[in-house]
KEDOTI-321365 format. One line per field, with one value per residue: residue number from 0; x, y, z of N, C-alpha, C, CB in turn. Coordinates in steps of 0.05 Angstrom, whole numbers, plus 5000, padded with zeros to 4 digits. Atoms other than C-alpha are relative to their C-alpha. Glycine has a CB too. Layout:
residues N
seq = [NUM  ...]
nX = [X  ...]
nY = [Y  ...]
nZ = [Z  ...]
caX = [X  ...]
caY = [Y  ...]
caZ = [Z  ...]
cX = [X  ...]
cY = [Y  ...]
cZ = [Z  ...]
cbX = [X  ...]
cbY = [Y  ...]
cbZ = [Z  ...]
This chain:
residues 306
seq = [0  1  2  3  4  5  6  7  8  9  10  11  12  13  14  15  16  17  18  19  20  21  22  23  24  25  26  27  28  29  30  31  32  33  34  35  36  37  38  39  40  41  42  43  44  45  46  47  48  49  50  51  52  53  54  55  56  57  58  59  60  61  62  63  64  65  66  67  68  69  70  71  72  73  74  75  76  77  78  79  80  81  82  83  84  85  86  87  88  89  90  91  92  93  94  95  96  97  98  99  100  101  102  103  104  105  106  107  108  109  110  111  112  113  114  115  116  117  118  119  120  121  122  123  124  125  126  127  128  129  130  131  132  133  134  135  136  137  138  139  140  141  142  143  144  145  146  147  148  149  150  151  152  153  154  155  156  157  158  159  160  161  162  163  164  165  166  167  168  169  170  171  172  173  174  175  176  177  178  179  180  181  182  183  184  185  186  187  188  189  190  191  192  193  194  195  196  197  198  199  200  201  202  203  204  205  206  207  208  209  210  211  212  213  214  215  216  217  218  219  220  221  222  223  224  225  226  227  228  229  230  231  232  233  234  235  236  237  238  239  240  241  242  243  244  245  246  247  248  249  250  251  252  253  254  255  256  257  258  259  260  261  262  263  264  265  266  267  268  269  270  271  272  273  274  275  276  277  278  279  280  281  282  283  284  285  286  287  288  289  290  291  292  293  294  295  296  297  298  299  300  301  302  303  304  305]
nX = [4982  5009  5008  4989  5020  5015  5019  5021  5016  5016  5022  5019  5013  5019  5026  5011  5011  5029  5005  4984  5011  4993  4971  4996  5007  4980  4975  5006  5001  4972  4987  5013  4989  4972  5000  5011  4981  4977  5009  5005  4977  4996  5020  4991  4979  5013  5014  4981  4985  5016  5022  4993  4979  5010  5023  5024  5020  5021  4988  4995  5025  5007  4981  5005  5023  4990  4985  5020  5012  4980  4999  5024  4997  4980  5012  5020  4985  4988  5022  5007  4979  4999  5023  4999  4977  5007  5021  4987  4984  5017  5013  4979  4993  5024  4997  4977  5006  5018  4984  4982  5015  5009  4977  4994  5020  4993  4974  5001  5000  4972  4989  5008  4985  4972  5000  5015  5025  4997  4986  5019  5018  4985  4998  5026  5013  4983  4982  5016  5009  4977  4999  5016  4983  4986  5015  5007  4977  4975  4995  5010  4987  4973  5003  5007  4977  4980  5010  5000  4972  4991  5013  4990  4972  5001  5009  4978  4979  5011  5002  4974  4982  4978  5010  5004  4975  4996  5018  4990  4976  5007  5016  4986  4997  5025  5003  4983  5011  5024  4992  4990  5023  5017  4988  5004  5029  5010  4993  5016  5027  5002  4998  5025  5020  4994  5007  5030  5009  4993  5017  5027  4998  4997  5025  5021  4996  5004  5028  5015  4993  4998  5005  4975  4982  5008  4999  4973  4991  4979  5007  4976  4981  5010  4999  4972  4995  5014  4985  4977  5009  5010  4977  4988  5018  4995  4974  5002  5012  4982  4980  5014  5003  4973  4992  5016  4991  4974  5001  5016  4986  4979  5014  5009  4976  4992  5020  4998  4975  5004  5017  4984  4980  5015  5009  4976  4990  5020  5002  4977  5002  5021  4989  4980  5013  5000  5028  5005  5013  5021  5012  5019  4984  4994  5025  5006  4981  5005  5020  4992  4979  5014  5014  4980  4986  5017  5006  4975  4993  5021  5002  4989  5022  5019  4988  5001  5027  5001]
nY = [5008  4990  5022  4999  4992  5023  5008  4980  5006  5024  4993  4986  5019  5016  4987  5006  5027  5001  4991  5017  5001  4975  5002  5018  4986  4979  5013  5010  4977  4991  5018  4994  4974  5004  5014  4981  4979  5010  5010  4977  4994  5022  4998  4977  5011  5016  4982  4988  5020  5020  4988  4975  5005  5015  4986  5018  4983  5016  5011  4977  4992  5021  5000  4976  5006  5018  4983  4984  5018  5003  4975  4998  5019  4990  4978  5011  5012  4978  4989  5020  5001  4976  4999  5021  4996  4977  5010  5018  4984  4984  5018  5009  4979  4996  5020  4993  4976  5008  5015  4982  4983  5017  5004  4975  4995  5017  4991  4987  4971  4990  5001  4975  4978  4998  5001  4978  5008  4995  5023  5022  4995  5006  5029  5013  4990  4998  5023  5023  4995  5006  5030  5007  4998  5025  5018  4987  4991  5013  5029  5010  4986  5011  5027  4995  4989  5020  5019  4987  4997  5026  5008  4983  5008  5026  4995  4986  5020  5018  4984  4993  5002  4980  4974  5003  4997  4972  4992  5013  4986  4975  5004  4997  4972  4990  5014  4988  4974  5005  5009  4976  4983  5012  4996  4972  4994  5013  4982  4975  5006  5003  4973  4987  5011  4990  4971  4998  5007  4977  4977  5006  4999  4972  4985  5010  4992  4971  4993  5010  4984  4972  4983  4997  4984  4971  4992  4993  4981  5014  5002  4995  5022  5024  4995  5005  5029  5013  4995  5017  5027  5000  4999  5027  5016  4991  5009  5029  5004  4990  5021  5020  4989  4999  5027  5007  4984  5011  5027  5005  4992  5019  5023  4993  5000  5028  5012  4988  5009  5028  5000  4990  5021  5021  4990  4997  5026  5014  4987  5007  5028  5001  4987  5018  5024  5022  5010  5006  4977  4990  4974  5005  5003  4973  4989  5015  4993  4973  5002  5019  4987  4984  5019  5013  4982  4984  5014  5003  4974  4994  5021  4990  4986  5019  5013  4981  5003  5024]
nZ = [5021  5026  5018  5027  5020  5009  4979  5000  5023  4994  4982  5016  5018  4984  5002  5027  5001  5005  5027  5018  5027  5014  5005  5023  5025  5004  5010  5027  5018  5003  5020  5025  5010  5008  5026  5020  5005  5015  5026  5018  5018  5019  5021  5017  5017  5020  5018  5018  5016  5014  5015  5013  5019  5023  5010  4997  4987  4987  4976  4982  4987  4980  4978  4985  4983  4979  4982  4985  4980  4979  4986  4984  4978  4982  4985  4982  4978  4984  4985  4979  4980  4984  4982  4979  4983  4982  4983  4981  4982  4982  4981  4981  4981  4983  4979  4983  4985  4979  4979  4986  4982  4978  4982  4987  4979  4977  4988  4974  5002  4999  5027  5013  4987  5010  5029  5013  5014  5029  5011  5002  5022  5025  5003  5005  5024  5024  5003  5008  5028  5018  5004  5024  5024  5003  5017  5026  5014  4991  5004  5026  5022  5002  5012  5028  5015  5003  5020  5026  5008  5008  5025  5021  5005  5014  5028  5014  5007  5021  5024  5011  4977  5003  4990  4971  4986  4995  4978  4976  4992  4988  4976  4975  4993  4988  4974  4980  4994  4985  4973  4986  4996  4979  4973  4992  4998  4976  4978  5004  4993  4971  4989  5005  4981  4973  4998  5000  4973  4983  5008  4990  4971  4992  5006  4983  4972  4997  5004  4976  4976  5008  4977  4985  5017  4999  4972  4994  5021  5015  5029  5017  4996  5013  5028  5008  4998  5022  5024  5000  5005  5028  5017  5000  5017  5027  5008  5005  5027  5020  5005  5016  5027  5012  5009  5023  5023  5010  5010  5024  5025  5006  5011  5027  5018  5005  5018  5027  5013  5008  5023  5023  5009  5013  5027  5017  5008  5016  5026  5016  5009  5020  5025  5012  5010  4981  4996  4971  4988  5018  4993  4979  4975  4989  4990  4975  4979  4990  4979  4979  4982  4980  4983  4983  4983  4984  4974  4984  4986  4981  4980  4976  4986  4989  4977  4978  4990  4984]
caX = [6296  6294  6258  6288  6254  6235  6202  6164  6140  6117  6076  6043  6029  5993  5937  5930  5909  5834  5841  5875  5827  5841  5916  5911  5877  5927  5986  5953  5940  6013  6036  5986  6010  6082  6066  6023  6075  6131  6089  6072  6143  6149  6084  6111  6172  6127  6085  6146  6183  6125  6072  6101  6165  6126  6069  6017  5958  5906  5953  5971  5898  5886  5949  5933  5866  5902  5949  5889  5858  5923  5925  5853  5867  5929  5892  5835  5885  5920  5853  5836  5904  5903  5833  5842  5912  5887  5825  5868  5915  5859  5824  5889  5906  5834  5846  5915  5890  5833  5881  5929  5876  5848  5918  5928  5864  5894  5960  5973  5961  6035  6050  6011  6047  6114  6094  6075  6003  6023  6071  6016  5970  6023  6033  5958  5941  5997  6045  5990  5965  6035  6027  5974  6028  6063  6007  5989  6060  6110  6107  6063  6094  6164  6141  6109  6170  6217  6173  6166  6242  6255  6204  6228  6301  6283  6247  6305  6355  6309  6299  6371  6425  6476  6434  6418  6491  6495  6436  6465  6531  6496  6453  6507  6518  6445  6443  6501  6470  6404  6438  6473  6408  6369  6418  6414  6339  6327  6363  6326  6258  6271  6291  6227  6184  6220  6210  6136  6126  6163  6122  6056  6077  6096  6032  5986  6017  6017  5946  5921  5959  5945  5918  5984  6023  5984  5982  6058  6064  6105  6074  6139  6181  6137  6133  6209  6211  6159  6200  6261  6223  6189  6256  6283  6222  6235  6309  6292  6247  6298  6349  6298  6287  6362  6374  6316  6342  6410  6390  6335  6375  6432  6383  6355  6426  6444  6379  6387  6460  6442  6386  6433  6485  6432  6405  6475  6499  6434  6430  6500  6487  6422  6457  6513  6462  6467  6403  6412  6385  6319  6284  6231  6285  6303  6230  6220  6283  6265  6205  6238  6297  6250  6209  6273  6305  6246  6224  6297  6306  6239  6251  6294  6235  6191  6241  6243  6167  6175]
caY = [7283  7313  7269  7251  7276  7205  7190  7256  7239  7170  7202  7248  7190  7153  7204  7183  7112  7128  7154  7094  7092  7165  7152  7095  7138  7195  7148  7116  7185  7205  7144  7160  7232  7209  7163  7215  7269  7226  7200  7269  7285  7216  7228  7295  7258  7209  7265  7297  7234  7190  7239  7308  7285  7237  7287  7236  7283  7229  7196  7264  7281  7215  7221  7293  7269  7215  7268  7311  7251  7240  7313  7312  7250  7283  7347  7307  7267  7331  7359  7295  7293  7366  7360  7294  7310  7377  7344  7291  7343  7386  7326  7302  7370  7375  7310  7332  7400  7368  7320  7376  7422  7365  7352  7426  7428  7376  7413  7438  7512  7520  7502  7563  7607  7591  7582  7643  7639  7668  7610  7560  7594  7590  7516  7501  7544  7561  7504  7452  7484  7474  7398  7399  7419  7353  7318  7371  7394  7350  7274  7259  7312  7285  7214  7240  7280  7223  7175  7225  7236  7161  7148  7208  7187  7116  7141  7188  7131  7088  7145  7167  7146  7194  7256  7228  7225  7300  7308  7258  7296  7360  7329  7323  7398  7412  7358  7389  7459  7431  7398  7463  7502  7452  7458  7534  7536  7488  7536  7596  7562  7544  7616  7641  7594  7617  7691  7680  7647  7705  7757  7723  7716  7789  7816  7770  7786  7862  7864  7821  7863  7930  7959  7946  7974  8039  8041  8042  8088  8036  8050  8078  8023  7967  8000  7999  7927  7908  7941  7901  7835  7853  7869  7800  7769  7810  7792  7718  7723  7765  7709  7660  7705  7712  7637  7629  7686  7652  7580  7584  7625  7575  7518  7554  7565  7492  7471  7521  7502  7429  7442  7483  7427  7376  7419  7435  7363  7335  7387  7373  7298  7309  7356  7305  7251  7210  7168  7155  7225  7250  7318  7287  7270  7344  7364  7310  7328  7402  7380  7323  7365  7414  7355  7325  7387  7427  7374  7366  7440  7443  7380  7418  7463  7402  7368  7431  7426  7355]
caZ = [2869  2800  2750  2683  2620  2601  2668  2665  2595  2618  2673  2622  2575  2632  2624  2551  2568  2570  2499  2466  2407  2390  2398  2348  2296  2306  2296  2235  2205  2218  2178  2123  2118  2114  2055  2018  2028  2000  1941  1913  1888  1857  1820  1795  1768  1731  1702  1672  1648  1626  1601  1588  1555  1510  1500  1522  1534  1551  1600  1629  1643  1679  1720  1739  1766  1805  1834  1853  1889  1928  1946  1971  2013  2042  2060  2091  2132  2154  2177  2215  2248  2270  2299  2335  2361  2389  2417  2451  2480  2508  2541  2572  2601  2627  2666  2690  2712  2751  2786  2802  2831  2872  2900  2915  2955  3002  3016  3086  3099  3114  3042  3017  3067  3035  2962  2919  2894  2827  2816  2832  2783  2729  2743  2740  2680  2630  2646  2642  2577  2547  2557  2502  2452  2467  2430  2377  2361  2398  2400  2340  2297  2312  2295  2231  2210  2222  2182  2126  2124  2121  2066  2026  2033  2012  1949  1933  1936  1892  1842  1834  1883  1852  1867  1936  1954  1947  1995  2045  2046  2066  2121  2175  2171  2185  2239  2275  2270  2295  2355  2375  2366  2409  2467  2468  2457  2515  2563  2532  2539  2612  2627  2594  2637  2700  2684  2667  2735  2769  2731  2748  2821  2827  2794  2834  2901  2889  2863  2921  2972  2939  3004  3038  2979  2981  3058  3061  3000  2960  2891  2861  2892  2867  2799  2794  2817  2765  2710  2730  2730  2664  2634  2654  2620  2558  2557  2562  2500  2463  2472  2445  2384  2373  2369  2320  2276  2272  2262  2210  2159  2167  2154  2093  2065  2073  2039  1982  1969  1968  1919  1875  1874  1856  1798  1772  1774  1748  1693  1669  1666  1627  1577  1568  1552  1616  1618  1693  1708  1679  1679  1723  1775  1781  1789  1842  1879  1884  1925  1963  1989  2023  2050  2078  2106  2132  2184  2204  2220  2257  2298  2348  2366  2375  2420  2462  2467  2491]
cX = [4989  4995  5014  4978  4983  4979  4977  4981  4982  4977  4978  4984  4980  4972  4988  4987  4970  4993  5016  4990  5008  5030  5006  4995  5020  5025  4996  4999  5028  5014  4989  5011  5028  5001  4990  5020  5024  4992  4997  5024  5006  4980  5007  5021  4987  4985  5019  5012  4981  4980  5007  5022  4991  4975  4975  4978  4979  5011  5005  4975  4992  5018  4997  4976  5009  5016  4981  4987  5019  5001  4976  5001  5020  4989  4979  5014  5013  4979  4993  5021  5000  4977  5002  5023  4994  4979  5012  5016  4983  4986  5020  5007  4976  5002  5023  4994  4981  5014  5018  4985  4989  5022  5006  4981  5007  5027  4995  5000  5028  5013  4994  5012  5027  5001  4984  4975  5003  5014  4981  4980  5013  5002  4973  4987  5019  5018  4985  4991  5022  5001  4984  5017  5017  4986  4994  5025  5025  5002  4991  5013  5029  4999  4994  5023  5021  4992  5001  5029  5010  4988  5011  5029  5001  4993  5022  5022  4991  4999  5027  5020  5023  4992  4996  5025  5006  4983  5010  5025  4994  4985  5015  5004  4975  4994  5016  4989  4974  5006  5009  4976  4982  5011  4995  4971  4988  5005  4982  4971  4996  5001  4974  4979  5005  4991  4970  4989  5006  4982  4972  4999  5000  4973  4978  5003  4995  4971  4984  5006  5001  4995  5025  5020  4994  5002  5029  5014  5023  4994  5025  5020  4992  4999  5028  5007  4987  5016  5025  4992  4990  5022  5014  4983  5005  5027  5000  4988  5018  5022  4988  4999  5027  5008  4984  5010  5027  4997  4985  5012  5022  4988  4991  5024  5009  4981  5002  5026  4998  4983  5015  5019  4986  4992  5024  5011  4980  4997  5023  4998  4978  5011  5020  4989  5001  4971  4994  4986  4980  4991  4981  5014  5005  4975  4993  5018  4997  4979  5010  5021  4987  4985  5019  5012  4982  4992  5025  5007  4979  5000  5012  4979  4981  5012  5000  4972  4997  5014]
cY = [5009  4977  5003  5008  4976  4992  5020  4995  4976  5007  5015  4980  4981  5012  4995  4973  4999  5006  4983  4999  5025  4999  4983  5014  5022  4988  4990  5023  5011  4983  5006  5026  4997  4987  5019  5022  4992  4991  5023  5007  4978  5001  5023  4990  4984  5017  5011  4979  4984  5014  5026  4997  4986  5013  4983  5016  4984  4989  5021  5008  4980  5002  5025  4996  4983  5017  5017  4984  4996  5025  5004  4982  5010  5024  4991  4987  5021  5013  4982  4999  5025  5001  4980  5004  5023  4992  4982  5016  5015  4982  4990  5022  5006  4980  5007  5024  4994  4985  5019  5018  4984  4995  5026  5006  4985  5008  5013  5030  5011  5000  5027  5024  5004  5001  5023  4990  5003  4977  4976  5004  4994  4970  4988  5010  4998  4975  4975  5003  4992  4970  4992  5000  4975  4982  5014  5008  4984  4971  4991  5013  4990  4973  5003  5010  4979  4979  5012  5001  4973  4991  5017  4992  4974  5004  5014  4981  4982  5015  5005  5001  5021  5027  4998  5002  5029  5010  4988  5014  5025  4996  5002  5029  5011  4986  5012  5028  4997  4992  5024  5018  4988  5005  5028  5007  4988  5019  5025  4995  4998  5027  5015  4991  5011  5029  5004  4994  5023  5024  4996  5002  5029  5015  4991  5009  5030  5008  4991  5017  5030  5020  5005  5016  5029  5011  5009  5017  4988  4999  5003  4977  4975  5003  4995  4971  4985  5004  4982  4971  4998  5000  4973  4982  5007  4990  4970  4994  5010  4979  4978  5009  5000  4973  4992  5015  4991  4973  4997  5010  4980  4975  5005  5001  4972  4987  5011  4992  4972  4998  5009  4979  4978  5008  5002  4973  4985  5012  4994  4971  4997  5011  4982  4973  4976  4992  4993  5023  5011  5028  4996  4997  5028  5013  4987  5008  5028  4999  4983  5012  5017  4982  4986  5019  5017  4986  4998  5026  5007  4980  5009  5015  4980  4984  5018  5000  4975  5004]
cZ = [4973  4981  4973  4981  4992  5021  5002  4977  5004  5018  4984  4982  5015  4997  4972  4998  4995  4971  4980  4972  4984  4994  4976  4974  4994  4988  4971  4980  4995  4979  4972  4988  4990  4972  4978  4994  4983  4971  4980  4982  4980  4977  4981  4980  4977  4979  4979  4981  4982  4981  4986  4979  4975  4988  4999  5015  5015  5026  5021  5015  5022  5024  5017  5019  5023  5021  5017  5022  5024  5017  5019  5024  5020  5016  5020  5024  5018  5018  5023  5021  5018  5020  5022  5019  5020  5020  5022  5020  5020  5021  5021  5020  5019  5024  5019  5018  5023  5022  5016  5020  5024  5020  5015  5023  5026  5013  5027  4996  5000  4973  4985  5013  4988  4969  4988  4985  4970  4986  4997  4978  4973  4995  4991  4974  4976  4997  4992  4971  4980  4995  4975  4975  4997  4980  4973  4984  5006  4990  4973  4977  4995  4986  4970  4983  4995  4979  4972  4989  4990  4974  4977  4992  4985  4970  4985  4992  4977  4974  4987  5023  4997  5011  5031  5016  5007  5024  5026  5011  5016  5027  5026  5009  5014  5026  5022  5009  5017  5029  5017  5007  5022  5028  5010  5004  5025  5024  4998  5008  5031  5014  4996  5020  5028  5003  4998  5027  5019  4995  5011  5031  5010  4997  5019  5028  5004  4997  5024  5024  4993  5023  5016  4985  5003  5029  5007  4978  4984  4970  4982  5003  4985  4969  4989  5001  4977  4973  4998  4993  4971  4980  4998  4982  4971  4990  4994  4972  4978  4993  4983  4971  4986  4989  4975  4975  4989  4987  4974  4974  4993  4987  4971  4980  4993  4980  4972  4985  4991  4975  4975  4990  4985  4972  4981  4991  4982  4972  4982  4989  4979  4973  4987  4991  5019  5006  5029  5015  4980  5010  5023  5027  5012  5011  5027  5022  5011  5022  5024  5019  5021  5019  5019  5020  5019  5027  5017  5015  5021  5024  5027  5017  5013  5023  5024  5013  5018  5027]
cbX = [5005  5022  4970  5013  5014  5019  5014  5011  5017  5018  5010  5014  5021  5008  5003  5023  5007  4985  5006  5001  4970  4993  5014  4982  4971  5006  5008  4973  4982  5015  4995  4970  4998  5015  4982  4974  5010  5012  4974  4992  5025  4999  4972  5010  5019  4981  4986  5023  5015  4985  4976  5009  5023  4993  5006  5007  4987  4991  5025  5011  4977  5001  5029  4995  4978  5018  5020  4979  4993  5027  5002  4975  5008  5025  4986  4982  5022  5012  4975  4996  5027  4998  4974  5002  5025  4991  4979  5018  5017  4979  4987  5025  5008  4974  5004  5025  4988  4978  5016  5015  4977  4989  5024  5000  4972  5000  5014  5023  4983  5016  4989  4970  5002  5015  4988  5018  4977  5015  5024  4985  4990  5029  5009  4981  4992  5016  5015  4975  4993  5026  4989  4977  5017  5003  4974  4983  5006  5001  4986  4970  5000  5013  4978  4977  5012  5006  4971  4988  5017  4993  4969  5000  5016  4981  4974  5011  5007  4972  4986  4998  5011  5007  4974  4987  5023  4992  4971  5005  5018  4982  4987  5027  5007  4977  5007  5029  4994  4984  5022  5021  4984  4998  5030  5012  4985  5014  5030  5001  4990  5022  5023  4990  5002  5030  5014  4989  5013  5029  4999  4991  5024  5022  4992  4999  5028  5018  4989  5008  5026  4979  4978  5012  4998  4972  4991  5016  5009  5003  4980  5013  5004  4971  4991  5019  4989  4972  5009  5014  4977  4981  5020  5001  4971  5000  5021  4983  4973  5013  5011  4972  4989  5021  4996  4971  5002  5020  4986  4973  5012  5015  4976  4987  5022  5001  4971  5000  5024  4987  4975  5014  5015  4975  4986  5022  5006  4973  4999  5027  4993  4975  5013  5022  5013  5015  4996  5026  5020  4976  4986  4984  5027  5011  4977  5001  5028  4992  4974  5011  5019  4981  4984  5021  5016  4974  4989  5023  5002  4974  5014  5024  4985  4991  5029  5007  4980  5013]
cbY = [4969  5019  4999  4973  5013  4977  4998  5028  4997  4979  5018  5021  4983  4999  5030  5002  4986  5018  5030  4972  4997  5024  4988  4975  5011  5015  4976  4985  5022  4999  4971  5001  5021  4983  4975  5012  5010  4977  4984  5024  5005  4973  5004  5023  4982  4980  5023  5014  4982  4983  5005  5021  4984  4971  5012  4973  5017  4977  4985  5024  5002  4972  4999  5024  4986  4978  5018  5011  4973  4993  5024  4993  4973  5010  5020  4979  4981  5021  5005  4973  4997  5024  4995  4972  5006  5024  4984  4981  5019  5015  4977  4991  5026  4995  4972  5006  5022  4982  4979  5018  5013  4973  4992  5023  4990  4971  5020  4991  5011  4982  4976  5002  4996  4976  4972  5016  5016  5026  4993  4997  5030  5012  4987  5006  5030  5025  4995  4997  5029  5009  4986  5020  5024  4985  4992  5025  5029  5001  4984  5004  5030  4998  4984  5019  5024  4986  4992  5028  5010  4979  5004  5030  4998  4982  5017  5022  4982  4990  5026  5028  4972  5003  5008  4972  4988  5017  4990  4970  5006  5016  4973  4986  5017  4995  4970  5004  5016  4977  4979  5015  5002  4970  4994  5018  4990  4973  5008  5009  4975  4982  5015  4995  4970  4998  5015  4980  4975  5007  5003  4972  4985  5014  4996  4969  4993  5015  4988  4971  4991  5006  4988  4972  4991  5003  4978  4974  5026  4972  5022  5026  4994  4993  5029  5016  4989  5011  5030  5000  4991  5023  5021  4989  5005  5031  5005  4986  5015  5026  4989  4995  5028  5010  4979  5007  5029  4998  4983  5012  5028  4992  4992  5028  5016  4984  5005  5031  5003  4984  5018  5025  4989  4992  5027  5015  4983  5000  5030  5003  4981  5015  5027  4995  4993  5009  4976  4992  5022  4981  5013  4975  4986  5018  4996  4971  4997  5018  4987  4975  5017  5019  4981  4987  5019  5007  4973  4992  5022  5000  4975  5019  5018  4981  4991  5028  4999  4977]
cbZ = [5000  4988  4997  4992  4976  4995  5027  4999  4975  5013  5023  4982  4986  5030  5006  4979  5026  5018  4996  5011  5001  5018  5025  5003  5002  5026  5018  4999  5012  5027  5008  5003  5023  5020  5001  5010  5026  5014  5003  5016  5017  5014  5013  5017  5017  5013  5015  5016  5018  5020  5018  5021  5013  5009  4972  5014  4978  4982  4994  4985  4979  4987  4989  4981  4983  4989  4984  4981  4987  4988  4981  4983  4990  4984  4980  4986  4989  4982  4983  4987  4985  4981  4984  4986  4984  4984  4985  4985  4985  4984  4986  4985  4986  4985  4988  4982  4982  4988  4986  4979  4985  4989  4983  4980  4990  4993  4981  5018  5022  5019  4984  5000  5030  5009  4990  4982  5011  4995  5018  5027  5001  5002  5026  5023  5004  5000  5027  5019  4996  5012  5025  4997  5002  5027  5013  5006  5007  5029  5022  4999  5005  5028  5014  4999  5016  5027  5007  5001  5022  5022  5003  5008  5026  5013  5000  5018  5024  5008  5006  4984  5002  4970  4987  5005  4983  4975  4994  4995  4976  4982  4998  4999  4975  4980  4996  4989  4975  4987  4999  4983  4974  4994  5000  4979  4976  5005  4999  4971  4987  5010  4987  4971  5000  5006  4978  4979  5010  4996  4970  4991  5010  4984  4971  4999  5009  4980  4975  5005  5011  4978  5018  5006  4971  4990  5018  5004  5013  5011  4994  5007  5031  5010  4994  5018  5027  4997  4998  5027  5019  4996  5010  5028  5008  4998  5023  5022  4999  5009  5027  5011  5001  5020  5023  5005  5009  5024  5021  5004  5003  5026  5017  5000  5014  5026  5011  5003  5020  5023  5005  5009  5025  5016  5003  5015  5026  5014  5004  5016  5024  5009  5007  5021  4975  5026  4982  5014  5009  5000  4975  4994  4994  4977  4980  4995  4990  4978  4988  4988  4983  4986  4984  4982  4983  4985  4995  4981  4980  4987  4990  4994  4981  4978  4993  4991  4977  4985]
């Protein structure tokens, strides 16, 4: 019976139990990164409104040092997260690969007669290696992106709810495009995995049985067969590239148009003397929009990893 994605993920997460302490620190770092990332644009807003507009040089110097400290803490947290998440992923796949190979050693000989060795190699090496990306690029990054988006959106509403409405109106367009992209990319990724397994199987079997290939003078035939399989592998990757080349420009256009609308509306209100919008708001929003939209457009890729 085919397992659901959630049940498969639960099985993978079982191997993370021996590393609970590392999991805790990774999650804590993800939360910290989300807060630091959202605070930076708000600090830029304060620099412009409180110190630059009032020409407070002493206060500006102190605040710039504070911003530098926040940036250093954010970079340090990013380093810690990248290292620990990758360490966690590699140790988990080491345990999974060991368990898998131990299980394969106990299969009946009849199993190896029917199952291509190249496919088994793909399962034990490259497919298991991909599980590491669940922890370094998938699960934790999705949690971090969602937290950052929520914190950023909350600060945007608190800073200027009028400008935030413009951003919120544009978000469903990007969400819809992301959903369509995710569906197509899932199919494309599955096709790539299938063709990789087929390619590995073909190469392993022909190299192992090279004496038979040459004995029956099948070099040209096997060469033609390899070109066909290799072409299928290439076509699968080309489809993957096509979807990326369509989606990311659309996401960039939505983000750029939203930013333009915010600047135009905010600029008009400032020129007209509306005290509800400040120059610092515009500076902060130019950073926050990218922080809100970039994780949203990348989240489809991360769900495909999952």
